[in-house]
N, CA, C, O and the ligand as a Tripos MOL2 file, in Angstrom:
@<TRIPOS>MOLECULE
protein
  265   263    67     0     0
PROTEIN
NO_CHARGES

@<TRIPOS>ATOM
      1 N         -33.9040   11.9850    5.6860 N.3       1 MET1
      2 CA        -33.6120   13.2790    5.1760 C.3       1 MET1
      3 C         -32.2300   13.7550    5.6660 C.2       1 MET1
      4 O         -31.8740   13.6360    6.8380 O.2       1 MET1
      5 N         -31.5120   14.2770    4.7400 N.am      2 LYS2
      6 CA        -30.1530   14.7020    5.0980 C.3       2 LYS2
      7 C         -30.1130   16.1420    5.6170 C.2       2 LYS2
      8 O         -30.7420   17.0020    5.0000 O.2       2 LYS2
      9 N         -29.5050   16.4180    6.5660 N.am      3 GLU3
     10 CA        -29.3270   17.8190    7.1270 C.3       3 GLU3
     11 C         -28.0680   18.4570    6.4490 C.2       3 GLU3
     12 O         -27.0390   17.8070    6.2620 O.2       3 GLU3
     13 N         -28.2070   19.7070    6.1090 N.am      4 THR4
     14 CA        -27.2820   20.4760    5.4860 C.3       4 THR4
     15 C         -26.7220   21.4440    6.5100 C.2       4 THR4
     16 O         -27.5320   22.2490    6.9700 O.2       4 THR4
     17 N         -25.5640   21.4960    6.9110 N.am      5 ASN5
     18 CA        -24.9230   22.4380    7.7390 C.3       5 ASN5
     19 C         -24.0900   23.4830    7.0720 C.2       5 ASN5
     20 O         -23.5880   23.2540    5.9720 O.2       5 ASN5
     21 N         -23.9420   24.4810    7.6150 N.am      6 MET6
     22 CA        -23.0180   25.4810    7.1720 C.3       6 MET6
     23 C         -21.5600   25.4270    7.8030 C.2       6 MET6
     24 O         -21.4990   25.6050    9.0200 O.2       6 MET6
     25 N         -20.6050   25.2440    7.2390 N.am      7 TRP7
     26 CA        -19.1880   24.9610    7.7750 C.3       7 TRP7
     27 C         -18.2020   26.1460    7.2340 C.2       7 TRP7
     28 O         -18.1900   26.4070    6.0310 O.2       7 TRP7
     29 N         -17.5670   26.6910    7.9440 N.am      8 GLU8
     30 CA        -16.5760   27.6730    7.8180 C.3       8 GLU8
     31 C         -15.2540   27.2340    8.0280 C.2       8 GLU8
     32 O         -15.0160   26.5810    9.0450 O.2       8 GLU8
     33 N         -14.2850   27.5130    7.1610 N.am      9 CYS9
     34 CA        -12.9260   27.1060    7.3200 C.3       9 CYS9
     35 C         -12.4030   28.0650    8.3700 C.2       9 CYS9
     36 O         -12.5320   29.2810    8.2240 O.2       9 CYS9
     37 N         -11.8070   27.5210    9.4420 N.am     10 ASP10
     38 CA        -11.3570   28.4340   10.6310 C.3      10 ASP10
     39 C         -10.0370   29.2420   10.0930 C.2      10 ASP10
     40 O          -9.7150   30.2930   10.6470 O.2      10 ASP10
     41 N          -9.3640   28.7700    9.1090 N.am     11 SER11
     42 CA         -8.0960   29.2970    8.6160 C.3      11 SER11
     43 C          -8.3620   30.2100    7.4210 C.2      11 SER11
     44 O          -7.8900   31.3460    7.4790 O.2      11 SER11
     45 N          -9.0390   29.8590    6.3800 N.am     12 CYS12
     46 CA         -9.3280   30.7750    5.2220 C.3      12 CYS12
     47 C         -10.6860   31.4600    5.0750 C.2      12 CYS12
     48 O         -10.8510   32.4140    4.3150 O.2      12 CYS12
     49 N         -11.6760   30.9210    5.8520 N.am     13 GLY13
     50 CA        -12.9450   31.4970    5.7590 C.3      13 GLY13
     51 C         -13.7930   30.9690    4.7560 C.2      13 GLY13
     52 O         -14.9360   31.4140    4.6500 O.2      13 GLY13
     53 N         -13.3150   29.9430    3.8960 N.am     14 VAL14
     54 CA        -14.2240   29.3200    2.9320 C.3      14 VAL14
     55 C         -15.4750   28.7210    3.5260 C.2      14 VAL14
     56 O         -15.3770   28.0810    4.5730 O.2      14 VAL14
     57 N         -16.5780   28.8720    2.9710 N.am     15 VAL15
     58 CA        -17.7930   28.1210    3.5300 C.3      15 VAL15
     59 C         -18.3880   27.1050    2.6190 C.2      15 VAL15
     60 O         -18.5510   27.3070    1.4160 O.2      15 VAL15
     61 N         -18.7070   26.0000    3.2390 N.am     16 GLU16
     62 CA        -19.2360   24.8150    2.6790 C.3      16 GLU16
     63 C         -20.6040   24.4380    3.1870 C.2      16 GLU16
     64 O         -20.7990   24.3570    4.4000 O.2      16 GLU16
     65 N         -21.5890   24.1960    2.2830 N.am     17 TYR17
     66 CA        -22.9970   23.6390    2.7940 C.3      17 TYR17
     67 C         -23.0310   22.2610    2.5540 C.2      17 TYR17
     68 O         -23.2950   21.8380    1.4280 O.2      17 TYR17
     69 N         -22.7910   21.5190    3.4930 N.am     18 VAL18
     70 CA        -22.7800   19.9830    3.3880 C.3      18 VAL18
     71 C         -23.0430   19.4800    4.8170 C.2      18 VAL18
     72 O         -22.8700   20.1630    5.8260 O.2      18 VAL18
     73 N         -23.4880   18.1880    4.7930 N.am     19 ALA19
     74 CA        -24.0590   17.5640    6.1610 C.3      19 ALA19
     75 C         -22.7940   17.3350    7.2350 C.2      19 ALA19
     76 O         -22.8890   17.4280    8.4580 O.2      19 ALA19
     77 N         -21.7050   17.0440    6.5470 N.am     20 THR20
     78 CA        -20.6420   16.7310    7.4860 C.3      20 THR20
     79 C         -19.5100   17.6610    7.0360 C.2      20 THR20
     80 O         -19.5360   18.0170    5.8580 O.2      20 THR20
     81 N         -18.5840   18.0700    7.7720 N.am     21 PRO21
     82 CA        -17.4120   18.9060    7.4430 C.3      21 PRO21
     83 C         -16.3270   18.2520    6.5180 C.2      21 PRO21
     84 O         -15.9030   17.1200    6.7500 O.2      21 PRO21
     85 N         -15.9140   18.9750    5.5070 N.am     22 PRO22
     86 CA        -14.8860   18.2730    4.7090 C.3      22 PRO22
     87 C         -13.5840   18.1000    5.6600 C.2      22 PRO22
     88 O         -13.2520   18.9900    6.4440 O.2      22 PRO22
     89 N         -12.9150   16.9490    5.5330 N.am     23 GLY23
     90 CA        -11.8670   16.5930    6.2350 C.3      23 GLY23
     91 C         -10.6520   17.5570    6.0100 C.2      23 GLY23
     92 O          -9.8320   17.8090    6.8920 O.2      23 GLY23
     93 N         -10.6180   18.0990    4.6670 N.am     24 GLU24
     94 CA         -9.6370   18.9130    4.2570 C.3      24 GLU24
     95 C         -10.0650   20.2140    3.4330 C.2      24 GLU24
     96 O         -10.8520   20.1450    2.4880 O.2      24 GLU24
     97 N          -9.5380   21.2880    3.8260 N.am     25 CYS25
     98 CA        -10.1640   22.5080    3.0600 C.3      25 CYS25
     99 C          -9.3480   22.4130    1.6930 C.2      25 CYS25
    100 O          -8.1490   22.1760    1.5490 O.2      25 CYS25
    101 N         -10.3330   22.6660    0.7170 N.am     26 GLU26
    102 CA         -9.8000   22.6170   -0.6950 C.3      26 GLU26
    103 C          -9.1880   23.7090   -1.1210 C.2      26 GLU26
    104 O          -8.5120   23.7170   -2.1490 O.2      26 GLU26
    105 N          -9.3950   24.8820   -0.2600 N.am     27 LYS27
    106 CA         -8.6600   26.0340   -0.6290 C.3      27 LYS27
    107 C          -7.3220   26.4040   -0.0250 C.2      27 LYS27
    108 O          -6.4400   26.9640   -0.6750 O.2      27 LYS27
    109 N          -7.1970   26.0200    1.4200 N.am     28 CYS28
    110 CA         -6.0520   26.2530    2.0060 C.3      28 CYS28
    111 C          -5.2330   24.9280    2.4380 C.2      28 CYS28
    112 O          -4.0980   24.9200    2.9160 O.2      28 CYS28
    113 N          -5.9910   23.8950    2.1850 N.am     29 TRP29
    114 CA         -5.4550   22.5450    2.4540 C.3      29 TRP29
    115 C          -5.2110   22.0530    3.8670 C.2      29 TRP29
    116 O          -4.6080   21.0150    4.1400 O.2      29 TRP29
    117 N          -5.8090   23.0130    4.8530 N.am     30 LYS30
    118 CA         -5.7540   22.5420    6.3060 C.3      30 LYS30
    119 C          -6.7040   21.5350    6.5990 C.2      30 LYS30
    120 O          -7.8290   21.5040    6.1010 O.2      30 LYS30
    121 N          -6.1680   20.5520    7.5630 N.am     31 ILE31
    122 CA         -6.8460   19.4400    7.8910 C.3      31 ILE31
    123 C          -7.9050   19.7240    9.0110 C.2      31 ILE31
    124 O          -7.4860   20.3170   10.0050 O.2      31 ILE31
    125 N          -9.0660   19.4140    8.9750 N.am     32 ASN32
    126 CA        -10.0340   19.4650   10.0550 C.3      32 ASN32
    127 C         -10.2260   20.9010   10.4410 C.2      32 ASN32
    128 O         -10.4200   21.1700   11.6260 O.2      32 ASN32
    129 N         -10.1860   21.8890    9.4890 N.am     33 SER33
    130 CA        -10.3240   23.2520    9.9010 C.3      33 SER33
    131 C         -11.6390   23.7920    9.9260 C.2      33 SER33
    132 O         -11.7870   24.9590   10.2870 O.2      33 SER33
    133 N         -12.6310   23.0820    9.5830 N.am     34 PHE34
    134 CA        -13.9670   23.4500    9.5070 C.3      34 PHE34
    135 C         -14.6540   23.5700   10.7220 C.2      34 PHE34
    136 O         -14.5930   22.5820   11.4540 O.2      34 PHE34
    137 N         -15.3510   24.6270   11.1510 N.am     35 VAL35
    138 CA        -16.0330   24.8130   12.2850 C.3      35 VAL35
    139 C         -17.4760   24.9610   11.7260 C.2      35 VAL35
    140 O         -17.6700   25.4650   10.6210 O.2      35 VAL35
    141 N         -18.5480   24.4780   12.5710 N.am     36 LYS36
    142 CA        -19.8770   24.7260   12.3070 C.3      36 LYS36
    143 C         -20.3580   25.9700   12.4610 C.2      36 LYS36
    144 O         -20.0490   26.5530   13.5000 O.2      36 LYS36
    145 N         -21.1070   26.5690   11.6030 N.am     37 VAL37
    146 CA        -21.7350   27.9770   11.7940 C.3      37 VAL37
    147 C         -23.0820   27.6280   12.4530 C.2      37 VAL37
    148 O         -23.7830   26.7900   11.8850 O.2      37 VAL37
    149 N         -23.5060   28.1870   13.5880 N.am     38 GLU38
    150 CA        -24.5960   27.9080   14.1970 C.3      38 GLU38
    151 C         -25.7950   28.5890   13.4390 C.2      38 GLU38
    152 O         -25.5610   29.5380   12.6900 O.2      38 GLU38
    153 N         -27.1350   28.1000   13.6290 N.am     39 GLU39
    154 CA        -28.1590   28.7380   12.7190 C.3      39 GLU39
    155 C         -28.4310   30.0660   12.8700 C.2      39 GLU39
    156 O         -28.8030   30.7890   11.9460 O.2      39 GLU39
    157 N         -28.2420   30.4560   14.1270 N.am     40 ASP40
    158 CA        -28.5080   32.0780   14.1620 C.3      40 ASP40
    159 C         -27.4540   32.8360   13.6510 C.2      40 ASP40
    160 O         -27.6910   34.0020   13.3380 O.2      40 ASP40
    161 N         -26.2730   32.3580   13.5040 N.am     41 GLU41
    162 CA        -25.1610   32.9950   12.8430 C.3      41 GLU41
    163 C         -25.4410   32.9000   11.3250 C.2      41 GLU41
    164 O         -25.1670   33.8610   10.6060 O.2      41 GLU41
    165 N         -25.9760   31.7700   10.8190 N.am     42 VAL42
    166 CA        -26.2500   31.5760    9.3940 C.3      42 VAL42
    167 C         -27.2140   32.5700    9.2120 C.2      42 VAL42
    168 O         -27.0420   33.2630    8.2090 O.2      42 VAL42
    169 N         -28.3230   32.8660   10.0100 N.am     43 ASP43
    170 CA        -29.2600   33.7630    9.6280 C.3      43 ASP43
    171 C         -28.7450   35.2780    9.6340 C.2      43 ASP43
    172 O         -29.1750   36.1040    8.8290 O.2      43 ASP43
    173 N         -27.8820   35.5440   10.5150 N.am     44 ALA44
    174 CA        -27.3110   36.8030   10.6550 C.3      44 ALA44
    175 C         -26.4480   37.1240    9.3820 C.2      44 ALA44
    176 O         -26.3920   38.2500    8.8870 O.2      44 ALA44
    177 N         -25.8430   36.1300    8.9470 N.am     45 LYS45
    178 CA        -24.9400   36.3140    7.7060 C.3      45 LYS45
    179 C         -25.8370   36.5110    6.4500 C.2      45 LYS45
    180 O         -25.5960   37.3580    5.5900 O.2      45 LYS45
    181 N         -26.9490   35.6090    6.4190 N.am     46 ARG46
    182 CA        -27.8640   35.9530    5.2450 C.3      46 ARG46
    183 C         -28.5060   37.3040    5.2970 C.2      46 ARG46
    184 O         -28.6510   38.0280    4.3120 O.2      46 ARG46
    185 N         -28.8870   37.5940    6.5410 N.am     47 GLU47
    186 CA        -29.5640   39.0160    6.6470 C.3      47 GLU47
    187 C         -28.5620   40.1660    6.1690 C.2      47 GLU47
    188 O         -28.8920   41.1580    5.5190 O.2      47 GLU47
    189 N         -27.3400   39.8650    6.5920 N.am     48 ALA48
    190 CA        -26.3130   41.0080    6.2190 C.3      48 ALA48
    191 C         -26.1660   40.9670    4.7250 C.2      48 ALA48
    192 O         -25.9660   41.9880    4.0670 O.2      48 ALA48
    193 N         -26.2690   39.7550    4.1960 N.am     49 ASP49
    194 CA        -26.0190   39.6400    2.6460 C.3      49 ASP49
    195 C         -27.2840   40.2600    1.9880 C.2      49 ASP49
    196 O         -27.1640   40.9200    0.9560 O.2      49 ASP49
    197 N         -28.4460   40.0660    2.5470 N.am     50 LEU50
    198 CA        -29.6440   40.5560    1.9720 C.3      50 LEU50
    199 C         -29.7370   42.0950    2.1890 C.2      50 LEU50
    200 O         -30.1050   42.8600    1.2970 O.2      50 LEU50
    201 N         -29.4110   42.4530    3.3230 N.am     51 ALA51
    202 CA        -29.3910   44.0540    3.6480 C.3      51 ALA51
    203 C         -28.4230   44.7900    2.6010 C.2      51 ALA51
    204 O         -28.6930   45.8750    2.0850 O.2      51 ALA51
    205 N         -27.3420   44.1010    2.3780 N.am     52 GLU52
    206 CA        -26.3310   44.6930    1.3390 C.3      52 GLU52
    207 C         -27.0130   44.8280   -0.0170 C.2      52 GLU52
    208 O         -26.9440   45.8500   -0.7000 O.2      52 GLU52
    209 N         -27.7030   43.6800   -0.3730 N.am     53 GLY53
    210 CA        -28.3420   43.6710   -1.8750 C.3      53 GLY53
    211 C         -29.4090   44.7250   -1.8100 C.2      53 GLY53
    212 O         -29.4850   45.5340   -2.7350 O.2      53 GLY53
    213 N         -30.3080   44.7910   -0.7110 N.am     54 ILE54
    214 CA        -31.3340   45.8400   -0.7370 C.3      54 ILE54
    215 C         -30.7460   47.2690   -0.7560 C.2      54 ILE54
    216 O         -31.2390   48.1500   -1.4610 O.2      54 ILE54
    217 N         -29.7300   47.4590    0.0030 N.am     55 LYS55
    218 CA        -29.1100   48.7020    0.0960 C.3      55 LYS55
    219 C         -28.6940   49.1850   -1.4010 C.2      55 LYS55
    220 O         -29.0020   50.2940   -1.8380 O.2      55 LYS55
    221 N         -28.0360   48.3220   -2.0500 N.am     56 GLN56
    222 CA        -27.4950   48.5530   -3.3200 C.3      56 GLN56
    223 C         -28.7250   48.9760   -4.2660 C.2      56 GLN56
    224 O         -28.7070   50.0780   -4.8130 O.2      56 GLN56
    225 N         -29.7920   48.0820   -4.4500 N.am     57 ASP57
    226 CA        -30.8790   48.4300   -5.0800 C.3      57 ASP57
    227 C         -31.5260   49.6710   -4.9070 C.2      57 ASP57
    228 O         -31.9540   50.3230   -5.8580 O.2      57 ASP57
    229 N         -31.6160   50.0370   -3.6750 N.am     58 PHE58
    230 CA        -32.0780   51.3160   -3.1420 C.3      58 PHE58
    231 C         -31.3540   52.4010   -3.6750 C.2      58 PHE58
    232 O         -31.9230   53.3140   -4.2730 O.2      58 PHE58
    233 N         -30.0710   52.3580   -3.4870 N.am     59 GLU59
    234 CA        -29.1560   53.2740   -3.8530 C.3      59 GLU59
    235 C         -29.2430   53.7180   -5.4510 C.2      59 GLU59
    236 O         -29.1420   54.8760   -5.8570 O.2      59 GLU59
    237 N         -29.4390   52.6150   -6.2100 N.am     60 GLU60
    238 CA        -29.6220   52.6070   -7.6050 C.3      60 GLU60
    239 C         -30.9080   53.3300   -8.0130 C.2      60 GLU60
    240 O         -30.9080   54.1590   -8.9230 O.2      60 GLU60
    241 N         -32.0420   52.9880   -7.2960 N.am     61 GLU61
    242 CA        -33.3410   53.5990   -7.5540 C.3      61 GLU61
    243 C         -33.2260   55.0810   -7.2640 C.2      61 GLU61
    244 O         -33.6250   55.9610   -8.0260 O.2      61 GLU61
    245 N         -32.6620   55.2680   -6.1290 N.am     62 ASP62
    246 CA        -32.5260   56.7470   -5.6660 C.3      62 ASP62
    247 C         -31.8800   57.6600   -6.6360 C.2      62 ASP62
    248 O         -32.1590   58.8530   -6.7470 O.2      62 ASP62
    249 N         -30.9730   57.0010   -7.3490 N.am     63 GLU63
    250 CA        -30.1070   57.8010   -8.3810 C.3      63 GLU63
    251 C         -30.9580   57.9560   -9.5620 C.2      63 GLU63
    252 O         -30.8070   58.9890  -10.2140 O.2      63 GLU63
    253 N         -31.8780   57.0510   -9.9660 N.am     64 ASN64
    254 CA        -32.7150   57.2680  -10.9160 C.3      64 ASN64
    255 C         -33.7510   58.1520  -10.8640 C.2      64 ASN64
    256 O         -34.1880   58.6580  -11.8980 O.2      64 ASN64
    257 N         -34.2430   58.4250   -9.6850 N.am     65 GLU65
    258 CA        -35.2860   59.3000   -9.3560 C.3      65 GLU65
    259 C         -34.7680   60.8270   -9.4040 C.2      65 GLU65
    260 O         -35.5350   61.7450   -9.6940 O.2      65 GLU65
    261 N         -33.6380   60.9930   -9.1490 N.am     66 ASN66
    262 CA        -33.0840   62.3380   -9.1770 C.3      66 ASN66
    263 C         -32.5270   62.7440  -10.5460 C.2      66 ASN66
    264 O         -32.0280   63.8580  -10.7040 O.2      66 ASN66
    265 ZN         -9.4040   26.8620    4.4080 Zn       67 ZN67
@<TRIPOS>BOND
     1     1     2 1
     2     2     3 1
     3     3     4 2
     4     3     5 am
     5     5     6 1
     6     6     7 1
     7     7     8 2
     8     7     9 am
     9     9    10 1
    10    10    11 1
    11    11    12 2
    12    11    13 am
    13    13    14 1
    14    14    15 1
    15    15    16 2
    16    15    17 am
    17    17    18 1
    18    18    19 1
    19    19    20 2
    20    19    21 am
    21    21    22 1
    22    22    23 1
    23    23    24 2
    24    23    25 am
    25    25    26 1
    26    26    27 1
    27    27    28 2
    28    27    29 am
    29    29    30 1
    30    30    31 1
    31    31    32 2
    32    31    33 am
    33    33    34 1
    34    34    35 1
    35    35    36 2
    36    35    37 am
    37    37    38 1
    38    38    39 1
    39    39    40 2
    40    39    41 am
    41    41    42 1
    42    42    43 1
    43    43    44 2
    44    43    45 am
    45    45    46 1
    46    46    47 1
    47    47    48 2
    48    47    49 am
    49    49    50 1
    50    50    51 1
    51    51    52 2
    52    51    53 am
    53    53    54 1
    54    54    55 1
    55    55    56 2
    56    55    57 am
    57    57    58 1
    58    58    59 1
    59    59    60 2
    60    59    61 am
    61    61    62 1
    62    62    63 1
    63    63    64 2
    64    63    65 am
    65    65    66 1
    66    66    67 1
    67    67    68 2
    68    67    69 am
    69    69    70 1
    70    70    71 1
    71    71    72 2
    72    71    73 am
    73    73    74 1
    74    74    75 1
    75    75    76 2
    76    75    77 am
    77    77    78 1
    78    78    79 1
    79    79    80 2
    80    79    81 am
    81    81    82 1
    82    82    83 1
    83    83    84 2
    84    83    85 am
    85    85    86 1
    86    86    87 1
    87    87    88 2
    88    87    89 am
    89    89    90 1
    90    90    91 1
    91    91    92 2
    92    91    93 am
    93    93    94 1
    94    94    95 1
    95    95    96 2
    96    95    97 am
    97    97    98 1
    98    98    99 1
    99    99   100 2
   100    99   101 am
   101   101   102 1
   102   102   103 1
   103   103   104 2
   104   103   105 am
   105   105   106 1
   106   106   107 1
   107   107   108 2
   108   107   109 am
   109   109   110 1
   110   110   111 1
   111   111   112 2
   112   111   113 am
   113   113   114 1
   114   114   115 1
   115   115   116 2
   116   115   117 am
   117   117   118 1
   118   118   119 1
   119   119   120 2
   120   119   121 am
   121   121   122 1
   122   122   123 1
   123   123   124 2
   124   123   125 am
   125   125   126 1
   126   126   127 1
   127   127   128 2
   128   127   129 am
   129   129   130 1
   130   130   131 1
   131   131   132 2
   132   131   133 am
   133   133   134 1
   134   134   135 1
   135   135   136 2
   136   135   137 am
   137   137   138 1
   138   138   139 1
   139   139   140 2
   140   139   141 am
   141   141   142 1
   142   142   143 1
   143   143   144 2
   144   143   145 am
   145   145   146 1
   146   146   147 1
   147   147   148 2
   148   147   149 am
   149   149   150 1
   150   150   151 1
   151   151   152 2
   152   151   153 am
   153   153   154 1
   154   154   155 1
   155   155   156 2
   156   155   157 am
   157   157   158 1
   158   158   159 1
   159   159   160 2
   160   159   161 am
   161   161   162 1
   162   162   163 1
   163   163   164 2
   164   163   165 am
   165   165   166 1
   166   166   167 1
   167   167   168 2
   168   167   169 am
   169   169   170 1
   170   170   171 1
   171   171   172 2
   172   171   173 am
   173   173   174 1
   174   174   175 1
   175   175   176 2
   176   175   177 am
   177   177   178 1
   178   178   179 1
   179   179   180 2
   180   179   181 am
   181   181   182 1
   182   182   183 1
   183   183   184 2
   184   183   185 am
   185   185   186 1
   186   186   187 1
   187   187   188 2
   188   187   189 am
   189   189   190 1
   190   190   191 1
   191   191   192 2
   192   191   193 am
   193   193   194 1
   194   194   195 1
   195   195   196 2
   196   195   197 am
   197   197   198 1
   198   198   199 1
   199   199   200 2
   200   199   201 am
   201   201   202 1
   202   202   203 1
   203   203   204 2
   204   203   205 am
   205   205   206 1
   206   206   207 1
   207   207   208 2
   208   207   209 am
   209   209   210 1
   210   210   211 1
   211   211   212 2
   212   211   213 am
   213   213   214 1
   214   214   215 1
   215   215   216 2
   216   215   217 am
   217   217   218 1
   218   218   219 1
   219   219   220 2
   220   219   221 am
   221   221   222 1
   222   222   223 1
   223   223   224 2
   224   223   225 am
   225   225   226 1
   226   226   227 1
   227   227   228 2
   228   227   229 am
   229   229   230 1
   230   230   231 1
   231   231   232 2
   232   231   233 am
   233   233   234 1
   234   234   235 1
   235   235   236 2
   236   235   237 am
   237   237   238 1
   238   238   239 1
   239   239   240 2
   240   239   241 am
   241   241   242 1
   242   242   243 1
   243   243   244 2
   244   243   245 am
   245   245   246 1
   246   246   247 1
   247   247   248 2
   248   247   249 am
   249   249   250 1
   250   250   251 1
   251   251   252 2
   252   251   253 am
   253   253   254 1
   254   254   255 1
   255   255   256 2
   256   255   257 am
   257   257   258 1
   258   258   259 1
   259   259   260 2
   260   259   261 am
   261   261   262 1
   262   262   263 1
   263   263   264 2
@<TRIPOS>SUBSTRUCTURE
     1 MET1         2 RESIDUE 1 A MET
     2 LYS2         6 RESIDUE 1 A LYS
     3 GLU3        10 RESIDUE 1 A GLU
     4 THR4        14 RESIDUE 1 A THR
     5 ASN5        18 RESIDUE 1 A ASN
     6 MET6        22 RESIDUE 1 A MET
     7 TRP7        26 RESIDUE 1 A TRP
     8 GLU8        30 RESIDUE 1 A GLU
     9 CYS9        34 RESIDUE 1 A CYS
    10 ASP10       38 RESIDUE 1 A ASP
    11 SER11       42 RESIDUE 1 A SER
    12 CYS12       46 RESIDUE 1 A CYS
    13 GLY13       50 RESIDUE 1 A GLY
    14 VAL14       54 RESIDUE 1 A VAL
    15 VAL15       58 RESIDUE 1 A VAL
    16 GLU16       62 RESIDUE 1 A GLU
    17 TYR17       66 RESIDUE 1 A TYR
    18 VAL18       70 RESIDUE 1 A VAL
    19 ALA19       74 RESIDUE 1 A ALA
    20 THR20       78 RESIDUE 1 A THR
    21 PRO21       82 RESIDUE 1 A PRO
    22 PRO22       86 RESIDUE 1 A PRO
    23 GLY23       90 RESIDUE 1 A GLY
    24 GLU24       94 RESIDUE 1 A GLU
    25 CYS25       98 RESIDUE 1 A CYS
    26 GLU26      102 RESIDUE 1 A GLU
    27 LYS27      106 RESIDUE 1 A LYS
    28 CYS28      110 RESIDUE 1 A CYS
    29 TRP29      114 RESIDUE 1 A TRP
    30 LYS30      118 RESIDUE 1 A LYS
    31 ILE31      122 RESIDUE 1 A ILE
    32 ASN32      126 RESIDUE 1 A ASN
    33 SER33      130 RESIDUE 1 A SER
    34 PHE34      134 RESIDUE 1 A PHE
    35 VAL35      138 RESIDUE 1 A VAL
    36 LYS36      142 RESIDUE 1 A LYS
    37 VAL37      146 RESIDUE 1 A VAL
    38 GLU38      150 RESIDUE 1 A GLU
    39 GLU39      154 RESIDUE 1 A GLU
    40 ASP40      158 RESIDUE 1 A ASP
    41 GLU41      162 RESIDUE 1 A GLU
    42 VAL42      166 RESIDUE 1 A VAL
    43 ASP43      170 RESIDUE 1 A ASP
    44 ALA44      174 RESIDUE 1 A ALA
    45 LYS45      178 RESIDUE 1 A LYS
    46 ARG46      182 RESIDUE 1 A ARG
    47 GLU47      186 RESIDUE 1 A GLU
    48 ALA48      190 RESIDUE 1 A ALA
    49 ASP49      194 RESIDUE 1 A ASP
    50 LEU50      198 RESIDUE 1 A LEU
    51 ALA51      202 RESIDUE 1 A ALA
    52 GLU52      206 RESIDUE 1 A GLU
    53 GLY53      210 RESIDUE 1 A GLY
    54 ILE54      214 RESIDUE 1 A ILE
    55 LYS55      218 RESIDUE 1 A LYS
    56 GLN56      222 RESIDUE 1 A GLN
    57 ASP57      226 RESIDUE 1 A ASP
    58 PHE58      230 RESIDUE 1 A PHE
    59 GLU59      234 RESIDUE 1 A GLU
    60 GLU60      238 RESIDUE 1 A GLU
    61 GLU61      242 RESIDUE 1 A GLU
    62 ASP62      246 RESIDUE 1 A ASP
    63 GLU63      250 RESIDUE 1 A GLU
    64 ASN64      254 RESIDUE 1 A ASN
    65 GLU65      258 RESIDUE 1 A GLU
    66 ASN66      262 RESIDUE 1 A ASN
    67 ZN67       265 GROUP 0 **** ****
């Protein structure tokens, strides 16, 4: 079973979900710029995205009620 890791380009911030880091960033072309995002950081990022989505839904619902 292949493990997928989250890698973030230290230069431009692009994120890749692959087992091993890309040798070259396809966005900024920097070589070996990817750093691994640790699992707890991945969860934090996911929760932040999720919270943002929930917040938007909640705000939309709130507008409909009034
Ligand atoms: Zn980059």
